[in-house]
BAVEXDREN-538825 format. One line per 3 residues: number of its first residue (from 1); for each residue y, z, x of C-alpha. Coordinates in Angstrom, 3 decimals, decimal comma. Example, Ala and Ser with C-alpha at 12.3 -4.5 7.8 and 13.67 -1.06 7.14 Angstrom:
# residues 2
1> -4,500/7,800/12,300 ~ -1,060/7,140/13,670
***
This chain:
# residues 468
1> 27,356/-11,181/-19,769 ~ 25,986/-12,399/-16,494 ~ 22,250/-13,041/-16,144
4> 20,779/-10,671/-13,726 ~ 17,504/-10,116/-11,970 ~ 15,462/-7,093/-12,218
7> 16,639/-5,423/-9,134 ~ 20,151/-5,792/-10,339 ~ 19,368/-4,449/-13,701
10> 17,513/-1,258/-12,319 ~ 20,071/-0,626/-9,728 ~ 22,941/-0,833/-12,140
13> 21,266/1,362/-14,499 ~ 20,858/4,067/-11,990 ~ 23,998/3,944/-10,071
16> 26,004/7,101/-10,223 ~ 28,944/5,795/-8,299 ~ 30,135/3,902/-5,195
19> 30,739/6,114/-2,231 ~ 33,822/5,729/0,231 ~ 31,329/4,213/2,822
22> 30,475/1,400/0,497 ~ 27,059/2,799/-0,341 ~ 25,807/3,409/-3,794
25> 24,889/6,906/-5,050 ~ 21,700/6,113/-6,730 ~ 19,861/8,397/-9,293
28> 16,214/8,528/-8,650 ~ 14,003/8,957/-11,739 ~ 10,732/9,640/-10,015
31> 10,085/11,491/-6,804 ~ 6,618/11,503/-5,330 ~ 5,754/13,833/-2,384
34> 2,844/14,612/-0,016 ~ 1,948/17,100/2,693 ~ 3,371/15,370/5,766
37> 6,938/14,558/5,027 ~ 7,729/17,421/2,530 ~ 7,438/20,678/4,485
40> 10,688/20,450/6,521 ~ 12,461/19,231/3,433 ~ 11,450/22,299/1,380
43> 12,354/24,414/4,488 ~ 15,832/23,067/4,500 ~ 16,205/23,999/0,859
46> 15,206/27,434/1,480 ~ 17,725/27,588/4,502 ~ 20,512/26,838/2,029
49> 19,022/28,792/-0,847 ~ 18,940/25,727/-2,947 ~ 16,501/24,942/-5,988
52> 14,840/21,721/-6,674 ~ 17,328/20,269/-9,234 ~ 14,866/18,504/-11,457
55> 11,432/19,844/-10,628 ~ 10,043/17,893/-13,644 ~ 10,838/14,680/-11,791
58> 8,903/15,418/-8,730 ~ 5,026/15,189/-8,351 ~ 2,928/16,137/-5,316
61> -0,583/15,292/-3,942 ~ -2,316/15,489/-0,643 ~ -3,563/12,407/1,234
64> -2,497/11,974/4,707 ~ -4,213/14,706/6,493 ~ -6,842/15,763/3,862
67> -10,240/15,199/5,378 ~ -12,603/12,700/3,554 ~ -15,911/14,254/4,920
70> -15,301/17,758/3,884 ~ -15,027/19,304/0,256 ~ -14,696/22,880/0,949
73> -11,665/25,036/2,344 ~ -10,758/26,176/4,740 ~ -11,143/22,865/6,531
76> -12,290/22,600/10,096 ~ -9,067/20,809/10,989 ~ -6,495/23,847/11,305
79> -3,538/21,660/10,869 ~ -4,923/19,979/7,676 ~ -5,628/23,307/6,289
82> -2,251/24,746/7,018 ~ -0,259/21,779/5,747 ~ -2,150/21,718/2,471
85> -1,626/25,500/1,982 ~ 2,116/24,878/2,782 ~ 2,476/22,053/0,133
88> 0,612/24,283/-2,441 ~ 2,995/27,130/-1,705 ~ 6,169/24,971/-2,014
91> 5,064/23,459/-5,269 ~ 4,333/26,858/-6,676 ~ 7,589/28,326/-5,531
94> 9,799/25,410/-6,557 ~ 7,962/24,600/-10,016 ~ 6,711/21,162/-8,799
97> 3,447/19,682/-10,319 ~ 0,823/19,388/-7,803 ~ -2,305/17,165/-7,971
100> -4,415/19,516/-5,772 ~ -7,920/18,878/-4,422 ~ -9,564/20,978/-7,270
103> -7,743/19,094/-10,080 ~ -9,768/15,909/-10,077 ~ -6,520/13,976/-9,911
106> -5,844/14,099/-5,977 ~ -5,453/10,971/-4,010 ~ -3,300/8,674/-2,118
109> 0,144/8,933/-3,612 ~ 0,551/5,308/-4,246 ~ -2,836/5,249/-6,181
112> -2,137/8,491/-8,006 ~ 1,283/7,545/-9,352 ~ 0,171/4,373/-11,388
115> -2,973/5,867/-12,432 ~ -1,129/8,910/-13,970 ~ 1,303/6,714/-15,743
118> 4,106/8,123/-13,491 ~ 4,941/4,695/-12,322 ~ 6,909/2,771/-15,135
121> 9,105/-0,326/-15,435 ~ 12,763/0,103/-14,907 ~ 12,462/3,235/-12,745
124> 13,857/4,030/-9,469 ~ 10,997/5,775/-7,521 ~ 11,133/7,261/-3,943
127> 8,507/8,961/-1,743 ~ 8,530/10,008/1,809 ~ 6,225/7,144/2,685
130> 7,030/3,521/3,590 ~ 4,558/2,022/1,456 ~ 6,219/3,391/-1,736
133> 6,925/-0,375/-2,539 ~ 3,430/-0,431/-3,959 ~ 5,057/0,878/-7,412
136> 7,175/-2,112/-7,621 ~ 4,185/-3,848/-9,126 ~ 5,211/-2,230/-12,430
139> 8,745/-3,570/-12,349 ~ 10,231/-0,700/-10,681 ~ 12,561/-0,384/-7,613
142> 10,451/1,804/-5,242 ~ 11,284/2,627/-1,733 ~ 10,207/4,854/1,193
145> 12,514/7,543/2,529 ~ 12,758/9,889/5,360 ~ 12,428/13,669/5,540
148> 16,163/14,242/5,259 ~ 16,255/12,099/2,278 ~ 13,402/13,900/0,832
151> 15,585/16,992/1,123 ~ 18,449/15,208/-0,574 ~ 16,306/14,094/-3,497
154> 14,843/17,479/-4,067 ~ 18,458/19,064/-4,076 ~ 20,368/16,380/-5,949
157> 17,923/13,696/-7,421 ~ 20,153/11,072/-5,676 ~ 20,294/9,066/-2,653
160> 23,138/7,213/-0,740 ~ 21,846/3,637/-0,320 ~ 22,979/0,142/0,491
163> 22,327/-2,441/-2,138 ~ 19,785/-5,071/-1,203 ~ 19,927/-8,848/-1,488
166> 17,174/-10,353/-3,665 ~ 14,626/-13,011/-2,433 ~ 12,378/-14,612/-5,089
169> 8,913/-15,599/-3,591 ~ 7,040/-18,012/-5,835 ~ 3,312/-18,662/-5,268
172> 2,088/-21,358/-7,325 ~ -1,202/-23,308/-7,653 ~ -4,830/-22,220/-7,442
175> -6,140/-19,897/-4,965 ~ -9,291/-21,055/-3,259 ~ -12,638/-19,082/-3,188
178> -12,774/-15,913/-1,133 ~ -8,976/-15,716/-1,306 ~ -7,530/-12,289/-2,636
181> -4,260/-10,587/-3,043 ~ -4,547/-9,253/0,385 ~ -4,673/-12,900/1,778
184> -1,687/-13,742/-0,240 ~ 0,468/-11,145/1,180 ~ -0,743/-11,493/4,656
187> 0,067/-15,138/4,370 ~ 3,648/-14,538/2,892 ~ 4,278/-12,091/5,947
190> 2,930/-14,610/8,414 ~ 5,278/-17,355/6,927 ~ 8,478/-15,110/6,670
193> 7,813/-12,776/9,554 ~ 7,802/-9,166/10,081 ~ 11,547/-8,910/10,036
196> 12,167/-11,722/7,479 ~ 12,738/-9,235/4,662 ~ 15,243/-7,023/6,327
199> 18,138/-6,350/3,838 ~ 16,063/-7,811/0,919 ~ 14,208/-6,732/-2,039
202> 11,421/-9,254/-2,711 ~ 10,508/-10,411/-6,240 ~ 6,973/-11,936/-6,369
205> 6,637/-14,583/-8,988 ~ 4,711/-17,763/-9,805 ~ 1,434/-18,423/-11,658
208> -0,481/-16,712/-8,959 ~ 1,315/-13,352/-9,482 ~ 1,375/-13,904/-13,285
211> -2,668/-14,095/-13,074 ~ -3,033/-11,149/-10,820 ~ -4,255/-7,996/-12,261
214> -1,916/-4,937/-11,931 ~ -4,111/-3,631/-8,921 ~ -3,748/-6,992/-7,208
217> -0,009/-6,868/-7,651 ~ 0,022/-3,317/-6,113 ~ -1,794/-4,649/-3,037
220> 0,888/-7,306/-2,483 ~ 3,743/-5,186/-3,254 ~ 2,312/-2,495/-0,989
223> 2,754/-4,566/2,136 ~ 6,387/-5,621/1,327 ~ 7,586/-3,244/3,903
226> 5,414/-4,968/6,732 ~ 7,558/-8,079/6,074 ~ 10,659/-6,204/6,609
229> 11,581/-5,831/2,767 ~ 12,231/-2,335/1,693 ~ 11,396/-3,264/-1,844
232> 8,781/-5,594/-3,423 ~ 8,307/-5,945/-7,283 ~ 6,924/-8,035/-9,938
235> 8,616/-8,335/-13,341 ~ 6,727/-6,367/-15,998 ~ 4,595/-8,232/-18,670
238> 1,904/-7,350/-21,254 ~ -0,573/-6,675/-18,320 ~ 1,858/-3,941/-17,121
241> 2,077/-2,444/-20,589 ~ -1,666/-2,547/-21,243 ~ -2,327/-0,735/-17,819
244> 0,047/2,021/-18,795 ~ -0,860/2,630/-22,324 ~ -2,594/5,918/-22,908
247> -2,135/7,290/-19,389 ~ -1,333/10,948/-18,966 ~ 2,396/10,479/-18,319
250> 3,061/7,336/-20,115 ~ 5,078/7,373/-23,429 ~ 3,056/8,739/-26,347
253> 2,226/6,771/-29,405 ~ 5,310/7,396/-31,346 ~ 7,562/6,471/-28,390
256> 5,444/3,480/-27,216 ~ 7,027/0,515/-29,078 ~ 10,426/1,771/-28,045
259> 9,464/2,094/-24,381 ~ 8,010/-1,317/-24,250 ~ 11,193/-2,970/-25,620
262> 13,274/-0,919/-23,090 ~ 10,668/-2,151/-20,140 ~ 10,853/-5,833/-21,256
265> 14,656/-5,767/-21,034 ~ 14,605/-5,013/-17,306 ~ 12,690/-8,227/-16,561
268> 14,765/-10,892/-14,670 ~ 16,650/-13,132/-16,879 ~ 15,638/-16,746/-16,945
271> 18,950/-18,121/-15,489 ~ 19,527/-15,301/-13,130 ~ 20,687/-16,057/-9,352
274> 18,846/-15,023/-6,194 ~ 20,066/-14,875/-2,758 ~ 17,180/-16,776/-1,465
277> 14,092/-18,454/-3,044 ~ 10,833/-19,217/-1,113 ~ 8,004/-21,383/-2,663
280> 4,535/-21,310/-1,304 ~ 1,629/-23,321/-2,237 ~ -1,414/-21,351/-3,050
283> -3,769/-23,903/-1,689 ~ -2,372/-23,288/1,852 ~ -3,722/-19,760/1,836
286> -7,101/-19,162/3,374 ~ -9,102/-15,847/3,916 ~ -6,728/-14,334/6,449
289> -7,134/-11,930/9,369 ~ -4,741/-10,417/11,800 ~ -5,271/-11,142/15,532
292> -2,353/-9,187/16,943 ~ -0,512/-5,841/16,767 ~ 1,703/-6,554/13,797
295> 0,859/-7,820/10,301 ~ 2,638/-10,893/10,772 ~ 0,253/-12,002/13,706
298> -2,240/-13,274/11,382 ~ -4,278/-16,684/11,130 ~ -6,817/-18,226/8,716
301> -10,541/-17,337/9,274 ~ -11,029/-21,022/10,435 ~ -8,224/-21,033/12,925
304> -8,016/-20,196/16,534 ~ -6,275/-17,350/18,486 ~ -2,889/-18,448/19,634
307> -2,439/-19,708/23,137 ~ 0,887/-18,292/24,604 ~ 1,239/-21,066/27,009
310> 1,584/-23,507/23,908 ~ 3,963/-21,155/22,087 ~ 7,845/-21,150/21,895
313> 9,401/-19,441/24,619 ~ 10,787/-16,801/22,265 ~ 7,345/-15,937/20,973
316> 5,386/-16,147/24,362 ~ 5,877/-12,554/25,554 ~ 4,925/-10,883/22,233
319> 1,816/-13,106/21,955 ~ 0,818/-12,280/25,521 ~ 1,322/-8,531/24,757
322> -0,683/-8,640/21,559 ~ -3,765/-10,614/23,177 ~ -3,853/-8,388/26,142
325> -3,857/-5,279/23,994 ~ -6,415/-6,757/21,544 ~ -8,648/-8,010/24,418
328> -8,920/-11,448/22,923 ~ -9,316/-14,911/24,451 ~ -6,307/-17,472/23,909
331> -7,441/-20,309/21,993 ~ -10,814/-18,921/20,900 ~ -11,847/-18,873/17,295
334> -11,091/-15,633/15,631 ~ -14,323/-15,971/13,656 ~ -17,187/-14,346/15,583
337> -14,951/-11,616/17,238 ~ -17,275/-8,573/17,421 ~ -16,193/-5,450/15,576
340> -17,259/-1,768/15,997 ~ -15,926/-0,196/12,668 ~ -15,449/-1,373/9,183
343> -13,030/0,438/6,811 ~ -12,643/-0,298/3,129 ~ -9,847/2,128/1,514
346> -6,063/2,908/1,754 ~ -3,192/2,530/-0,614 ~ -3,531/-1,244/-0,088
349> -7,058/-1,677/-1,092 ~ -8,744/1,570/-2,121 ~ -8,684/0,997/-5,877
352> -11,627/0,608/-8,337 ~ -11,368/-3,158/-8,436 ~ -11,557/-3,403/-4,714
355> -14,758/-1,326/-4,704 ~ -16,260/-3,202/-7,670 ~ -15,595/-6,708/-6,095
358> -17,309/-5,625/-2,789 ~ -20,204/-3,773/-4,449 ~ -20,944/-6,841/-6,692
361> -21,232/-8,999/-3,603 ~ -22,857/-6,646/-1,107 ~ -26,233/-6,130/-2,855
364> -29,115/-7,310/-0,841 ~ -27,015/-7,145/2,401 ~ -27,059/-4,359/5,025
367> -24,424/-3,155/7,459 ~ -25,266/-4,460/11,054 ~ -26,902/-2,024/13,319
370> -24,383/-0,236/15,543 ~ -21,489/-0,720/13,156 ~ -19,880/2,260/11,604
373> -18,846/1,401/7,957 ~ -16,956/3,686/5,734 ~ -15,722/3,452/2,166
376> -12,866/5,877/0,999 ~ -11,764/5,794/-2,470 ~ -8,135/5,895/-3,207
379> -8,131/8,818/-5,502 ~ -10,593/11,364/-7,039 ~ -10,311/9,381/-10,295
382> -11,266/6,169/-8,552 ~ -14,043/8,029/-6,950 ~ -15,384/9,347/-10,273
385> -15,222/5,984/-12,124 ~ -16,929/4,150/-9,110 ~ -19,803/6,784/-9,123
388> -20,216/6,535/-12,839 ~ -20,779/2,821/-12,255 ~ -23,123/3,511/-9,434
391> -20,944/1,847/-6,818 ~ -21,557/4,632/-4,370 ~ -25,264/4,092/-4,367
394> -24,740/0,405/-3,783 ~ -22,404/0,971/-0,698 ~ -24,972/3,751/0,641
397> -27,882/1,575/0,224 ~ -26,184/-1,127/2,197 ~ -25,336/1,339/5,049
400> -21,694/2,403/4,364 ~ -20,642/6,058/4,307 ~ -19,207/7,010/0,864
403> -16,193/9,400/1,517 ~ -13,880/11,639/-0,598 ~ -10,294/10,423/-1,459
406> -7,621/10,134/1,077 ~ -5,803/8,079/3,474 ~ -8,499/8,331/5,956
409> -8,628/5,693/8,719 ~ -5,533/3,847/7,658 ~ -3,346/6,026/9,792
412> -5,803/8,693/11,264 ~ -3,851/11,770/10,682 ~ -7,221/13,315/9,843
415> -10,581/13,229/11,432 ~ -11,261/9,480/10,636 ~ -10,297/7,829/14,052
418> -11,274/5,153/16,267 ~ -12,764/5,992/19,560 ~ -11,486/4,510/22,752
421> -11,058/0,548/22,354 ~ -13,159/0,143/19,272 ~ -12,158/-2,727/17,035
424> -12,058/-2,128/13,371 ~ -12,042/-4,472/10,466 ~ -9,714/-2,729/8,051
427> -8,428/-3,260/4,626 ~ -5,523/-1,161/5,327 ~ -1,926/-2,324/5,987
430> -0,884/-1,760/9,633 ~ -2,398/-2,969/12,912 ~ 0,062/-1,292/15,291
433> -1,083/-0,093/18,682 ~ -2,936/3,168/18,133 ~ -2,487/3,134/14,262
436> -6,067/4,241/13,626 ~ -6,182/7,180/15,918 ~ -7,036/6,104/19,281
439> -4,109/4,878/21,854 ~ -6,291/1,848/22,806 ~ -8,045/1,296/19,354
442> -7,761/-2,238/17,896 ~ -7,180/-3,074/14,274 ~ -7,663/-6,334/12,377
445> -6,372/-6,466/8,757 ~ -8,294/-8,342/6,111 ~ -9,265/-8,172/2,488
448> -12,072/-5,600/1,491 ~ -14,460/-8,573/1,161 ~ -13,674/-9,695/4,699
451> -14,261/-6,256/5,891 ~ -17,714/-6,260/4,127 ~ -18,597/-9,550/5,762
454> -17,560/-8,224/9,048 ~ -19,699/-5,007/8,392 ~ -22,901/-6,916/7,616
457> -22,632/-9,536/10,476 ~ -21,110/-7,287/13,032 ~ -18,213/-9,762/13,776
460> -15,249/-11,284/12,141 ~ -16,807/-13,547/9,428 ~ -15,826/-15,872/6,543
463> -16,647/-14,047/3,331 ~ -17,282/-17,510/1,619 ~ -20,107/-18,107/4,121
466> -21,559/-14,617/4,081 ~ -21,593/-13,971/0,379 ~ -21,807/-17,499/-0,847
***
């Protein structure tokens, strides 16, 4: 039998059949939903008098619009209050498990899925959110879908999809001090471009990804979509299995060994083929920060903001647009750019290990006067574990606000928004115009440690220098 990569194995295992238009009707093993893209989908089911076909395969939480500075309902934001109540009703009416705000399990959908053991190797996973690629860290094929596809999933548990090509991205060598998983994925997107992954699934490999923890792999897979790839994954290994063992929805003791054998079989075969292979030297990756208005517009902390007059003609207009919007000076160092807000959180970097790393280094430092700094745990479980370790007290003593779980300032569909043209050092995943709630607000993406460095200095800074 032909050697196959993980994507091909998972796709073939879930293919129901080929449609007349050449697409594959793909069975989706796990469907995750939240309050923003599901109301219309449930409404469509009601209009057609259809049930949720397999309610036991769908799980819901609230994250996008839930306020992080209020704990009691009704919330002061009437839209948030209405949308949460609507999801609560839909889950109750259709028999869907809901990790509500009073369960202790609520949080960002891409944090909740893995920590509950819902995300498993060899699965197909879909969610009405573009950063569903996060779940590929477990050797799953996970992708975001639109509202009409959420409807189709609820009604049929299948989707019509075009099969992707597969690009293997190998990162080998040793990462330098102050370089984290966020820097690795920002570097990959910078090298390949924001459209470089169009039509591809990305398989991340090499000794750097082998050495990464599961949470670091999730950070990298999370931003696959920012490089144009709909899917990003890492082959499952012992770290994957150890992470999943004993979690709520993981296979139980009497099923565990059989599950692990099945999961291992999904890993890419040694001699399998790829449509493309890219190799990156880990020593080329520096602490990285975005200067523009898409995640590919990024540079190392020691580099200068691009000068459009020195750029290729095809890139000149986009560089000029980004620099004008970001109010930066061409050719100036990125280091030293003043910030107004520092945000640590999101489905990219709101997990326990992210918070632990910053808390360990920030002791003895204080947020610069005039800087608004907030920390938002990715889930109620992350928050609980962090508080048990006293991390919240470390952050508060340093001058950060400690918030409740949610998407928060990543996309500002809640009260956590930039004001005017404030510039935010953010550990999130998108720096588009207006992404953080203000049409003129500015976002610079970086690792949580780089956000912390910016918070205590009041400007974009090298974490290796601030926390040496």
